[in-house]
ZADO-1210 file (C-alpha; in nm, 4 decimals, padded with zeros to 6 digits):
<atoms>
<atom x="00.0000" y="00.0000" z="00.0000" code="MET" pos="1"/>
<atom x="00.2810" y="00.2376" z="00.0852" code="ASN" pos="2"/>
<atom x="00.4591" y="00.1517" z="-00.2403" code="ARG" pos="3"/>
<atom x="00.1398" y="00.2298" z="-00.4371" code="THR" pos="4"/>
<atom x="00.1086" y="00.5641" z="-00.2586" code="ALA" pos="5"/>
<atom x="00.4717" y="00.6429" z="-00.3396" code="MET" pos="6"/>
<atom x="00.4188" y="00.5590" z="-00.7063" code="ARG" pos="7"/>
<atom x="00.1119" y="00.7838" z="-00.7136" code="ALA" pos="8"/>
<atom x="00.3090" y="01.0602" z="-00.5453" code="SER" pos="9"/>
<atom x="00.5874" y="01.0210" z="-00.7996" code="GLN" pos="10"/>
<atom x="00.3340" y="01.0527" z="-01.0814" code="LYS" pos="11"/>
<atom x="00.1897" y="01.3662" z="-00.9214" code="ASP" pos="12"/>
<atom x="00.5432" y="01.4985" z="-00.8967" code="PHE" pos="13"/>
<atom x="00.6095" y="01.4366" z="-01.2649" code="GLU" pos="14"/>
<atom x="00.2759" y="01.5952" z="-01.3600" code="ASP" pos="15"/>
<atom x="00.3633" y="01.8979" z="-01.1491" code="ALA" pos="16"/>
<atom x="00.6991" y="01.9349" z="-01.3270" code="MET" pos="17"/>
<atom x="00.5156" y="01.9380" z="-01.6603" code="ASN" pos="18"/>
<atom x="00.2663" y="02.1971" z="-01.5291" code="GLN" pos="19"/>
<atom x="00.5526" y="02.4298" z="-01.4368" code="VAL" pos="20"/>
<atom x="00.6671" y="02.4271" z="-01.8017" code="LYS" pos="21"/>
<atom x="00.3172" y="02.5318" z="-01.9113" code="LEU" pos="22"/>
<atom x="00.2829" y="02.8328" z="-01.6789" code="LEU" pos="23"/>
<atom x="00.2203" y="03.1439" z="-01.8885" code="LYS" pos="24"/>
<atom x="00.3161" y="03.3937" z="-01.6193" code="LYS" pos="25"/>
<atom x="00.6502" y="03.4204" z="-01.4413" code="ASP" pos="26"/>
<atom x="00.5745" y="03.3291" z="-01.0756" code="PRO" pos="27"/>
<atom x="00.8641" y="03.5421" z="-00.9519" code="GLY" pos="28"/>
<atom x="01.2134" y="03.4652" z="-00.8267" code="ASN" pos="29"/>
<atom x="01.1068" y="03.3755" z="-00.4732" code="GLU" pos="30"/>
<atom x="00.8677" y="03.1060" z="-00.5973" code="VAL" pos="31"/>
<atom x="01.1202" y="02.9812" z="-00.8529" code="LYS" pos="32"/>
<atom x="01.3798" y="02.9430" z="-00.5775" code="LEU" pos="33"/>
<atom x="01.1317" y="02.7405" z="-00.3709" code="LYS" pos="34"/>
<atom x="01.0515" y="02.5182" z="-00.6677" code="LEU" pos="35"/>
<atom x="01.4205" y="02.4646" z="-00.7373" code="TYR" pos="36"/>
<atom x="01.4973" y="02.3796" z="-00.3747" code="ALA" pos="37"/>
<atom x="01.2041" y="02.1392" z="-00.3394" code="LEU" pos="38"/>
<atom x="01.2892" y="01.9678" z="-00.6691" code="TYR" pos="39"/>
<atom x="01.6522" y="01.9139" z="-00.5622" code="LYS" pos="40"/>
<atom x="01.5444" y="01.7934" z="-00.2173" code="GLN" pos="41"/>
<atom x="01.2875" y="01.5559" z="-00.3703" code="ALA" pos="42"/>
<atom x="01.5309" y="01.4080" z="-00.6219" code="THR" pos="43"/>
<atom x="01.8688" y="01.4238" z="-00.4447" code="GLU" pos="44"/>
<atom x="01.7910" y="01.4718" z="-00.0762" code="GLY" pos="45"/>
<atom x="01.9596" y="01.7297" z="00.1511" code="PRO" pos="46"/>
<atom x="02.1937" y="01.9856" z="-00.0041" code="CYS" pos="47"/>
<atom x="02.5254" y="01.8234" z="-00.0863" code="ASN" pos="48"/>
<atom x="02.6897" y="02.0934" z="-00.2977" code="MET" pos="49"/>
<atom x="02.9715" y="02.3238" z="-00.1833" code="PRO" pos="50"/>
<atom x="02.8563" y="02.6766" z="-00.1059" code="LYS" pos="51"/>
<atom x="02.9123" y="02.9103" z="-00.4057" code="PRO" pos="52"/>
<atom x="03.1237" y="03.2233" z="-00.3732" code="GLY" pos="53"/>
<atom x="02.9662" y="03.5474" z="-00.2535" code="ILE" pos="54"/>
<atom x="02.9757" y="03.7058" z="-00.6005" code="PHE" pos="55"/>
<atom x="02.8003" y="03.4100" z="-00.7632" code="ASP" pos="56"/>
<atom x="02.4653" y="03.5569" z="-00.6608" code="LEU" pos="57"/>
<atom x="02.2362" y="03.3303" z="-00.8636" code="ILE" pos="58"/>
<atom x="02.3907" y="03.0002" z="-00.7530" code="ASN" pos="59"/>
<atom x="02.4294" y="03.1262" z="-00.3965" code="LYS" pos="60"/>
<atom x="02.0562" y="03.2074" z="-00.3825" code="ALA" pos="61"/>
<atom x="01.9768" y="02.8583" z="-00.5146" code="LYS" pos="62"/>
<atom x="02.2162" y="02.6979" z="-00.2665" code="TRP" pos="63"/>
<atom x="02.0677" y="02.8938" z="00.0248" code="ASP" pos="64"/>
<atom x="01.7132" y="02.7908" z="-00.0734" code="ALA" pos="65"/>
<atom x="01.8056" y="02.4228" z="-00.1011" code="TRP" pos="66"/>
<atom x="02.0214" y="02.4205" z="00.2114" code="ASN" pos="67"/>
<atom x="01.7392" y="02.5850" z="00.4099" code="ALA" pos="68"/>
<atom x="01.5303" y="02.2685" z="00.3674" code="LEU" pos="69"/>
<atom x="01.7716" y="02.0823" z="00.5958" code="GLY" pos="70"/>
<atom x="01.6854" y="01.7138" z="00.6335" code="SER" pos="71"/>
<atom x="01.3330" y="01.7363" z="00.4919" code="LEU" pos="72"/>
<atom x="01.2489" y="01.3831" z="00.3605" code="PRO" pos="73"/>
<atom x="01.2301" y="01.3340" z="-00.0154" code="LYS" pos="74"/>
<atom x="00.8637" y="01.2316" z="00.0079" code="GLU" pos="75"/>
<atom x="00.7720" y="01.5487" z="00.1973" code="ALA" pos="76"/>
<atom x="00.9673" y="01.7666" z="-00.0473" code="ALA" pos="77"/>
<atom x="00.7913" y="01.5962" z="-00.3374" code="ARG" pos="78"/>
<atom x="00.4503" y="01.6625" z="-00.1814" code="GLN" pos="79"/>
<atom x="00.5408" y="02.0257" z="-00.1042" code="ASN" pos="80"/>
<atom x="00.6493" y="02.0720" z="-00.4644" code="TYR" pos="81"/>
<atom x="00.3191" y="01.9332" z="-00.5931" code="VAL" pos="82"/>
<atom x="00.1212" y="02.1527" z="-00.3516" code="ASP" pos="83"/>
<atom x="00.3154" y="02.4657" z="-00.4507" code="LEU" pos="84"/>
<atom x="00.2637" y="02.4060" z="-00.8236" code="VAL" pos="85"/>
<atom x="-00.1047" y="02.3384" z="-00.7621" code="SER" pos="86"/>
<atom x="-00.1377" y="02.6718" z="-00.5807" code="SER" pos="87"/>
<atom x="00.0168" y="02.8620" z="-00.8695" code="LEU" pos="88"/>
<atom x="-00.2435" y="02.7935" z="-01.1368" code="SER" pos="89"/>
<atom x="-00.5379" y="02.9850" z="-00.9871" code="PRO" pos="90"/>
<atom x="-00.3185" y="03.2642" z="-00.8536" code="SER" pos="91"/>
<atom x="-00.1563" y="03.3195" z="-01.1883" code="LEU" pos="92"/>
<atom x="-00.4900" y="03.3355" z="-01.3632" code="GLU" pos="93"/>
<atom x="-00.6229" y="03.6020" z="-01.1303" code="SER" pos="94"/>
<atom x="-00.3110" y="03.7771" z="-01.0039" code="SER" pos="95"/>
<atom x="-00.3444" y="04.0882" z="-01.2155" code="SER" pos="96"/>
<atom x="-00.5576" y="04.2813" z="-00.9643" code="GLN" pos="97"/>
<atom x="-00.6122" y="04.5379" z="-01.2373" code="VAL" pos="98"/>
<atom x="-00.8593" y="04.8150" z="-01.1739" code="GLU" pos="99"/>
<atom x="-01.2131" y="04.7398" z="-01.2981" code="PRO" pos="100"/>
<atom x="-01.2725" y="04.8311" z="-01.6583" code="GLY" pos="101"/>
<atom x="-00.9068" y="04.8095" z="-01.7622" code="THR" pos="102"/>
<atom x="-00.8541" y="04.6309" z="-02.0922" code="ASP" pos="103"/>
<atom x="-00.5338" y="04.4325" z="-02.0439" code="ARG" pos="104"/>
<atom x="-00.5444" y="04.2822" z="-02.3935" code="LYS" pos="105"/>
<atom x="-00.4682" y="04.6200" z="-02.5448" code="SER" pos="106"/>
<atom x="-00.1475" y="04.6791" z="-02.3494" code="THR" pos="107"/>
<atom x="00.1103" y="04.4520" z="-02.5114" code="GLY" pos="108"/>
<atom x="00.3215" y="04.4687" z="-02.1926" code="PHE" pos="109"/>
<atom x="00.4122" y="04.2141" z="-01.9255" code="GLU" pos="110"/>
<atom x="00.4837" y="04.4525" z="-01.6351" code="THR" pos="111"/>
<atom x="00.2570" y="04.7453" z="-01.7221" code="LEU" pos="112"/>
<atom x="-00.1009" y="04.8209" z="-01.8136" code="VAL" pos="113"/>
<atom x="-00.1101" y="05.1083" z="-02.0612" code="VAL" pos="114"/>
<atom x="-00.4392" y="05.2648" z="-02.1676" code="THR" pos="115"/>
<atom x="-00.5295" y="05.5794" z="-02.3567" code="SER" pos="116"/>
<atom x="-00.8679" y="05.7461" z="-02.3210" code="GLU" pos="117"/>
<atom x="-01.0148" y="06.0978" z="-02.3103" code="ASP" pos="118"/>
<atom x="-00.6819" y="06.2614" z="-02.3869" code="GLY" pos="119"/>
<atom x="-00.4976" y="06.0756" z="-02.1092" code="ILE" pos="120"/>
<atom x="-00.2386" y="05.7992" z="-02.1519" code="THR" pos="121"/>
<atom x="-00.2122" y="05.6053" z="-01.8271" code="LYS" pos="122"/>
<atom x="00.0962" y="05.3929" z="-01.7583" code="ILE" pos="123"/>
<atom x="00.0233" y="05.1683" z="-01.4607" code="MET" pos="124"/>
<atom x="00.2960" y="04.9632" z="-01.2936" code="PHE" pos="125"/>
<atom x="00.1513" y="04.6136" z="-01.2849" code="ASN" pos="126"/>
<atom x="00.3569" y="04.3933" z="-01.0528" code="ARG" pos="127"/>
<atom x="00.1292" y="04.4240" z="-00.7472" code="PRO" pos="128"/>
<atom x="00.2466" y="04.0985" z="-00.5874" code="THR" pos="129"/>
<atom x="00.6029" y="04.2376" z="-00.5984" code="ARG" pos="130"/>
<atom x="00.4970" y="04.5813" z="-00.4690" code="LYS" pos="131"/>
<atom x="00.5581" y="04.7090" z="-00.8238" code="ASN" pos="132"/>
<atom x="00.9326" y="04.6640" z="-00.7851" code="ALA" pos="133"/>
<atom x="01.1069" y="04.7660" z="-01.1072" code="ILE" pos="134"/>
<atom x="01.2876" y="04.4744" z="-01.2692" code="ASN" pos="135"/>
<atom x="01.4982" y="04.4996" z="-01.5866" code="THR" pos="136"/>
<atom x="01.2043" y="04.4132" z="-01.8116" code="GLU" pos="137"/>
<atom x="00.9953" y="04.6843" z="-01.6473" code="MET" pos="138"/>
<atom x="01.2689" y="04.9436" z="-01.7046" code="TYR" pos="139"/>
<atom x="01.2594" y="04.8706" z="-02.0777" code="HIS" pos="140"/>
<atom x="00.8795" y="04.8615" z="-02.0902" code="GLU" pos="141"/>
<atom x="00.8428" y="05.1971" z="-01.9125" code="ILE" pos="142"/>
<atom x="01.0843" y="05.3542" z="-02.1621" code="MET" pos="143"/>
<atom x="00.8924" y="05.2013" z="-02.4514" code="HIS" pos="144"/>
<atom x="00.5599" y="05.3231" z="-02.3092" code="ALA" pos="145"/>
<atom x="00.6919" y="05.6768" z="-02.2547" code="LEU" pos="146"/>
<atom x="00.8326" y="05.6985" z="-02.6080" code="LYS" pos="147"/>
<atom x="00.4988" y="05.5807" z="-02.7495" code="ALA" pos="148"/>
<atom x="00.3037" y="05.8241" z="-02.5286" code="ALA" pos="149"/>
<atom x="00.5229" y="06.1134" z="-02.6434" code="SER" pos="150"/>
<atom x="00.3981" y="06.0572" z="-02.9988" code="LYS" pos="151"/>
<atom x="00.0338" y="05.9606" z="-02.9449" code="ASP" pos="152"/>
<atom x="-00.2712" y="06.1891" z="-02.9469" code="ASP" pos="153"/>
<atom x="-00.3021" y="06.2228" z="-02.5700" code="SER" pos="154"/>
<atom x="-00.2691" y="06.5587" z="-02.3950" code="ILE" pos="155"/>
<atom x="-00.1169" y="06.4340" z="-02.0676" code="ILE" pos="156"/>
<atom x="00.0554" y="06.1171" z="-01.9477" code="THR" pos="157"/>
<atom x="-00.0032" y="05.9687" z="-01.6030" code="VAL" pos="158"/>
<atom x="00.2045" y="05.7138" z="-01.4109" code="LEU" pos="159"/>
<atom x="00.0540" y="05.5214" z="-01.1200" code="THR" pos="160"/>
<atom x="00.0716" y="05.1825" z="-00.9506" code="GLY" pos="161"/>
<atom x="-00.1628" y="04.8859" z="-00.9390" code="ASN" pos="162"/>
<atom x="-00.2377" y="04.7541" z="-00.5902" code="GLY" pos="163"/>
<atom x="-00.1239" y="04.8876" z="-00.2528" code="ASP" pos="164"/>
<atom x="00.2138" y="05.0293" z="-00.3637" code="TYR" pos="165"/>
<atom x="00.3112" y="05.2974" z="-00.6126" code="TYR" pos="166"/>
<atom x="00.6519" y="05.1275" z="-00.6435" code="SER" pos="167"/>
<atom x="00.8986" y="04.9717" z="-00.4009" code="SER" pos="168"/>
<atom x="01.1898" y="05.0802" z="-00.6205" code="GLY" pos="169"/>
<atom x="01.4520" y="04.8527" z="-00.7712" code="ASN" pos="170"/>
<atom x="01.3841" y="04.4800" z="-00.7725" code="ASP" pos="171"/>
<atom x="01.7059" y="04.3556" z="-00.6108" code="LEU" pos="172"/>
<atom x="01.6880" y="04.0330" z="-00.8088" code="THR" pos="173"/>
<atom x="01.8080" y="04.2494" z="-01.1006" code="ASN" pos="174"/>
<atom x="02.1546" y="04.2012" z="-00.9502" code="PHE" pos="175"/>
<atom x="02.1430" y="03.8223" z="-00.9890" code="THR" pos="176"/>
<atom x="02.1573" y="03.8279" z="-01.3689" code="ASP" pos="177"/>
<atom x="02.5359" y="03.8401" z="-01.4087" code="ILE" pos="178"/>
<atom x="02.6669" y="03.8477" z="-01.7702" code="PRO" pos="179"/>
<atom x="02.9835" y="03.6633" z="-01.8858" code="PRO" pos="180"/>
<atom x="03.1857" y="03.9783" z="-01.8164" code="GLY" pos="181"/>
<atom x="03.1066" y="03.9507" z="-01.4460" code="GLY" pos="182"/>
<atom x="02.9871" y="04.2120" z="-01.1989" code="VAL" pos="183"/>
<atom x="03.1879" y="04.4896" z="-01.3652" code="GLU" pos="184"/>
<atom x="03.0005" y="04.4405" z="-01.6930" code="GLU" pos="185"/>
<atom x="02.6715" y="04.4170" z="-01.5028" code="LYS" pos="186"/>
<atom x="02.7363" y="04.7477" z="-01.3248" code="ALA" pos="187"/>
<atom x="02.8327" y="04.9182" z="-01.6526" code="LYS" pos="188"/>
<atom x="02.5228" y="04.7906" z="-01.8349" code="ASN" pos="189"/>
<atom x="02.2985" y="04.8884" z="-01.5450" code="SER" pos="190"/>
<atom x="02.4405" y="05.2425" z="-01.5400" code="ALA" pos="191"/>
<atom x="02.3770" y="05.2776" z="-01.9152" code="ILE" pos="192"/>
<atom x="02.0200" y="05.1500" z="-01.8731" code="LEU" pos="193"/>
<atom x="01.9494" y="05.3842" z="-01.5809" code="LEU" pos="194"/>
<atom x="02.0885" y="05.6860" z="-01.7638" code="ARG" pos="195"/>
<atom x="01.8685" y="05.6168" z="-02.0663" code="GLU" pos="196"/>
<atom x="01.5697" y="05.5475" z="-01.8405" code="PHE" pos="197"/>
<atom x="01.5943" y="05.8750" z="-01.6477" code="VAL" pos="198"/>
<atom x="01.6661" y="06.0548" z="-01.9745" code="GLY" pos="199"/>
<atom x="01.3233" y="05.9517" z="-02.1023" code="CYS" pos="200"/>
<atom x="01.1640" y="06.1437" z="-01.8138" code="PHE" pos="201"/>
<atom x="01.3882" y="06.4479" z="-01.8659" code="ILE" pos="202"/>
<atom x="01.3033" y="06.4692" z="-02.2357" code="ASP" pos="203"/>
<atom x="00.9335" y="06.3811" z="-02.2160" code="PHE" pos="204"/>
<atom x="00.7529" y="06.6569" z="-02.4124" code="PRO" pos="205"/>
<atom x="00.4042" y="06.6482" z="-02.2575" code="LYS" pos="206"/>
<atom x="00.2765" y="06.7171" z="-01.9062" code="PRO" pos="207"/>
<atom x="00.3795" y="06.4161" z="-01.6970" code="LEU" pos="208"/>
<atom x="00.1839" y="06.3485" z="-01.3786" code="ILE" pos="209"/>
<atom x="00.2456" y="06.0953" z="-01.1017" code="ALA" pos="210"/>
<atom x="-00.0566" y="05.9571" z="-00.9166" code="VAL" pos="211"/>
<atom x="00.1120" y="05.8125" z="-00.6079" code="VAL" pos="212"/>
<atom x="-00.1437" y="05.5643" z="-00.4794" code="ASN" pos="213"/>
<atom x="00.0751" y="05.4118" z="-00.2084" code="GLY" pos="214"/>
<atom x="00.4305" y="05.3869" z="-00.0720" code="PRO" pos="215"/>
<atom x="00.7182" y="05.4870" z="-00.2998" code="ALA" pos="216"/>
<atom x="01.0815" y="05.3853" z="-00.2460" code="VAL" pos="217"/>
<atom x="01.4188" y="05.4642" z="-00.4060" code="GLY" pos="218"/>
<atom x="01.4180" y="05.5330" z="-00.7808" code="ILE" pos="219"/>
<atom x="01.0399" y="05.5804" z="-00.7821" code="SER" pos="220"/>
<atom x="01.0904" y="05.8705" z="-00.5381" code="VAL" pos="221"/>
<atom x="01.3890" y="06.0342" z="-00.7106" code="THR" pos="222"/>
<atom x="01.1972" y="06.0406" z="-01.0393" code="LEU" pos="223"/>
<atom x="00.9156" y="06.2474" z="-00.8872" code="LEU" pos="224"/>
<atom x="01.1217" y="06.5634" z="-00.9256" code="GLY" pos="225"/>
<atom x="01.0996" y="06.5209" z="-01.3050" code="LEU" pos="226"/>
<atom x="00.7187" y="06.5158" z="-01.3100" code="PHE" pos="227"/>
<atom x="00.5143" y="06.8277" z="-01.3769" code="ASP" pos="228"/>
<atom x="00.2720" y="06.7420" z="-01.0965" code="ALA" pos="229"/>
<atom x="00.2681" y="06.4775" z="-00.8238" code="VAL" pos="230"/>
<atom x="-00.0591" y="06.3886" z="-00.6531" code="TYR" pos="231"/>
<atom x="-00.0419" y="06.1562" z="-00.3545" code="ALA" pos="232"/>
<atom x="-00.2817" y="05.9720" z="-00.1313" code="SER" pos="233"/>
<atom x="-00.2414" y="06.0520" z="00.2373" code="ASP" pos="234"/>
<atom x="-00.1558" y="05.6850" z="00.2934" code="ARG" pos="235"/>
<atom x="00.1465" y="05.7147" z="00.0629" code="ALA" pos="236"/>
<atom x="00.4963" y="05.7387" z="00.2053" code="THR" pos="237"/>
<atom x="00.8318" y="05.8187" z="00.0438" code="GLU" pos="238"/>
<atom x="01.1556" y="05.6524" z="00.1466" code="MET" pos="239"/>
<atom x="01.4905" y="05.7704" z="00.0133" code="LEU" pos="240"/>
<atom x="01.7689" y="05.8537" z="00.2585" code="ILE" pos="241"/>
<atom x="01.8557" y="05.7324" z="00.6113" code="PHE" pos="242"/>
<atom x="01.5786" y="05.4698" z="00.5757" code="GLY" pos="243"/>
<atom x="01.3333" y="05.7281" z="00.7116" code="LYS" pos="244"/>
<atom x="00.9792" y="05.7313" z="00.5814" code="LYS" pos="245"/>
<atom x="00.8339" y="06.0659" z="00.4859" code="LEU" pos="246"/>
<atom x="00.4592" y="06.0986" z="00.5000" code="THR" pos="247"/>
<atom x="00.2888" y="06.2362" z="00.1894" code="ALA" pos="248"/>
<atom x="00.2284" y="06.5568" z="00.3834" code="GLY" pos="249"/>
<atom x="00.5982" y="06.5915" z="00.4726" code="GLU" pos="250"/>
<atom x="00.6948" y="06.5253" z="00.1097" code="ALA" pos="251"/>
<atom x="00.4495" y="06.7941" z="00.0031" code="CYS" pos="252"/>
<atom x="00.6027" y="07.0428" z="00.2486" code="ALA" pos="253"/>
<atom x="00.9451" y="06.9712" z="00.0939" code="GLN" pos="254"/>
<atom x="00.8140" y="07.0327" z="-00.2573" code="GLY" pos="255"/>
<atom x="00.8405" y="06.6737" z="-00.3754" code="LEU" pos="256"/>
<atom x="00.4629" y="06.6275" z="-00.3872" code="VAL" pos="257"/>
<atom x="00.2256" y="06.8850" z="-00.5383" code="THR" pos="258"/>
<atom x="-00.0881" y="06.8021" z="-00.3405" code="GLU" pos="259"/>
<atom x="-00.2133" y="06.5362" z="-00.0973" code="VAL" pos="260"/>
<atom x="-00.5658" y="06.3930" z="-00.0978" code="PHE" pos="261"/>
<atom x="-00.7534" y="06.1766" z="00.1544" code="PRO" pos="262"/>
<atom x="-00.7344" y="05.8097" z="00.0595" code="GLU" pos="263"/>
<atom x="-01.1147" y="05.7800" z="00.0635" code="SER" pos="264"/>
<atom x="-01.1557" y="06.0370" z="-00.2159" code="THR" pos="265"/>
<atom x="-00.8097" y="06.0179" z="-00.3750" code="PHE" pos="266"/>
<atom x="-00.8941" y="05.8473" z="-00.7043" code="GLN" pos="267"/>
<atom x="-01.2137" y="06.0455" z="-00.7631" code="LYS" pos="268"/>
<atom x="-01.0620" y="06.3871" z="-00.6904" code="GLU" pos="269"/>
<atom x="-00.7407" y="06.3280" z="-00.8816" code="VAL" pos="270"/>
<atom x="-00.8997" y="06.1824" z="-01.1933" code="TRP" pos="271"/>
<atom x="-01.1607" y="06.4569" z="-01.2050" code="THR" pos="272"/>
<atom x="-00.8750" y="06.7067" z="-01.2126" code="ARG" pos="273"/>
<atom x="-00.6764" y="06.5081" z="-01.4702" code="LEU" pos="274"/>
<atom x="-00.9735" y="06.4850" z="-01.7056" code="LYS" pos="275"/>
<atom x="-01.0071" y="06.8631" z="-01.6865" code="ALA" pos="276"/>
<atom x="-00.6370" y="06.9026" z="-01.7724" code="PHE" pos="277"/>
<atom x="-00.6843" y="06.6735" z="-02.0721" code="ALA" pos="278"/>
<atom x="-00.9283" y="06.9226" z="-02.2245" code="LYS" pos="279"/>
<atom x="-00.6660" y="07.1965" z="-02.2467" code="LEU" pos="280"/>
<atom x="-00.5277" y="07.2960" z="-02.5901" code="PRO" pos="281"/>
<atom x="-00.2612" y="07.0309" z="-02.6724" code="PRO" pos="282"/>
<atom x="-00.0149" y="07.2601" z="-02.8487" code="ASN" pos="283"/>
<atom x="-00.0329" y="07.5176" z="-02.5708" code="ALA" pos="284"/>
<atom x="00.0529" y="07.2668" z="-02.2974" code="VAL" pos="285"/>
<atom x="00.3397" y="07.1190" z="-02.5003" code="ARG" pos="286"/>
<atom x="00.4882" y="07.4630" z="-02.5706" code="ILE" pos="287"/>
<atom x="00.4469" y="07.5651" z="-02.2061" code="SER" pos="288"/>
<atom x="00.6402" y="07.2591" z="-02.0899" code="LYS" pos="289"/>
<atom x="00.9108" y="07.3158" z="-02.3518" code="GLU" pos="290"/>
<atom x="00.9624" y="07.6736" z="-02.2330" code="VAL" pos="291"/>
<atom x="00.9854" y="07.5587" z="-01.8693" code="ILE" pos="292"/>
<atom x="01.2105" y="07.2563" z="-01.9305" code="ARG" pos="293"/>
<atom x="01.4368" y="07.3944" z="-02.2068" code="LYS" pos="294"/>
<atom x="01.6692" y="07.5970" z="-01.9829" code="ARG" pos="295"/>
<atom x="01.7221" y="07.3166" z="-01.7314" code="GLU" pos="296"/>
<atom x="01.7316" y="07.0124" z="-01.9632" code="ARG" pos="297"/>
<atom x="02.1071" y="07.0248" z="-02.0250" code="GLU" pos="298"/>
<atom x="02.1792" y="07.0510" z="-01.6528" code="LYS" pos="299"/>
<atom x="01.9423" y="06.7627" z="-01.5736" code="LEU" pos="300"/>
<atom x="02.1186" y="06.5373" z="-01.8238" code="HIS" pos="301"/>
<atom x="02.4574" y="06.6318" z="-01.6749" code="ALA" pos="302"/>
<atom x="02.3371" y="06.5491" z="-01.3223" code="VAL" pos="303"/>
<atom x="02.1865" y="06.2237" z="-01.4488" code="ASN" pos="304"/>
<atom x="02.5193" y="06.1211" z="-01.6063" code="ALA" pos="305"/>
<atom x="02.7097" y="06.2045" z="-01.2863" code="GLU" pos="306"/>
<atom x="02.4661" y="06.0128" z="-01.0645" code="GLU" pos="307"/>
<atom x="02.4782" y="05.7051" z="-01.2891" code="CYS" pos="308"/>
<atom x="02.8586" y="05.7109" z="-01.2777" code="SER" pos="309"/>
<atom x="02.8515" y="05.7235" z="-00.8971" code="VAL" pos="310"/>
<atom x="02.5966" y="05.4429" z="-00.8838" code="LEU" pos="311"/>
<atom x="02.8087" y="05.2247" z="-01.1127" code="GLN" pos="312"/>
<atom x="03.0847" y="05.2421" z="-00.8536" code="GLY" pos="313"/>
<atom x="02.8473" y="05.1813" z="-00.5644" code="ARG" pos="314"/>
<atom x="02.7056" y="04.8682" z="-00.7296" code="TRP" pos="315"/>
<atom x="03.0573" y="04.7196" z="-00.7204" code="LEU" pos="316"/>
<atom x="03.1024" y="04.7965" z="-00.3498" code="SER" pos="317"/>
<atom x="03.1031" y="04.5368" z="-00.0733" code="ASP" pos="318"/>
<atom x="02.8115" y="04.7202" z="00.0891" code="GLU" pos="319"/>
<atom x="02.5923" y="04.6675" z="-00.2161" code="CYS" pos="320"/>
<atom x="02.6947" y="04.3044" z="-00.2611" code="THR" pos="321"/>
<atom x="02.6285" y="04.2246" z="00.1037" code="ASN" pos="322"/>
<atom x="02.2901" y="04.3993" z="00.0951" code="ALA" pos="323"/>
<atom x="02.1799" y="04.2003" z="-00.2117" code="VAL" pos="324"/>
<atom x="02.3050" y="03.8712" z="-00.0690" code="VAL" pos="325"/>
<atom x="02.1278" y="03.9366" z="00.2616" code="ASN" pos="326"/>
<atom x="01.8076" y="04.0244" z="00.0757" code="PHE" pos="327"/>
<atom x="01.8175" y="03.7071" z="-00.1328" code="LEU" pos="328"/>
<atom x="01.9021" y="03.4972" z="00.1723" code="SER" pos="329"/>
<atom x="01.5950" y="03.6279" z="00.3557" code="ARG" pos="330"/>
<atom x="01.3767" y="03.5639" z="00.0509" code="LYS" pos="331"/>
<atom x="01.5003" y="03.2063" z="00.0110" code="SER" pos="332"/>
<atom x="01.4075" y="03.1023" z="00.3664" code="LYS" pos="333"/>
<atom x="01.0854" y="02.9039" z="00.3533" code="LEU" pos="334"/>
</atoms>
């Protein structure tokens, strides 16, 4: 009887492995690490590999996840793997949490929902289960969406977040994708990407408005200074330096946020105002922004280049490496 149960469990395990290959949505690095660890535990038993070096971030994260399972029996690991895969199917089908009425089919993006209606192009960060953390794909998609919005028929462009967060900043798993040239090449490529990314905001020709629906961290905060208006819910917070959270009201007092609205009326009040803006003469608003931005554009690009150069060096520092490793180690603990 036990042997029959084990055979059935093995079949379930094999079916689950096939289901993973058929998943249409990326379940995220944390889930993928769990799947990897459970698969290795189920097929090979406890971790028996030497610990990778500190700079081998991908393999170290895998090793940490597998090693964290300790002496978990193969049968239990196999069952946990099957249960985890089973839980993914419904969550992936309904994980979008997109606002009612949003047509996702028209977006053509994996990490964003982009819609255009009534003179407004809305770019919504759409990684709610990851607190809208910006991964490499999202960087490229935001740039693509901004370039398209700069040429479409809309009057204004709005950035906001789907779910509870506006954006939690950089997805630290970006640092695990190390090219053949090593961490030096990764830091160089990342600096080039960031410079181009920020440059898209500096050069954007139309009124650009941030609708900060929840907490903002890191790069999502520093970008706010490049928007023409920033409207925030009173439940939003900004975190940038010293790890201290600024309330939306404090950010407004410092000039980082234009106006703060009560959470209960935030969406209604802000979108009523945005729809009114979208009825303004399109050429007039473009020319007004050009006049305002023209004199400072060169300086903004120079500051952007300097900051990216500094960041390239910081990404190679021991402090950065240790922070990423610690983050991935916490995430891999089950």
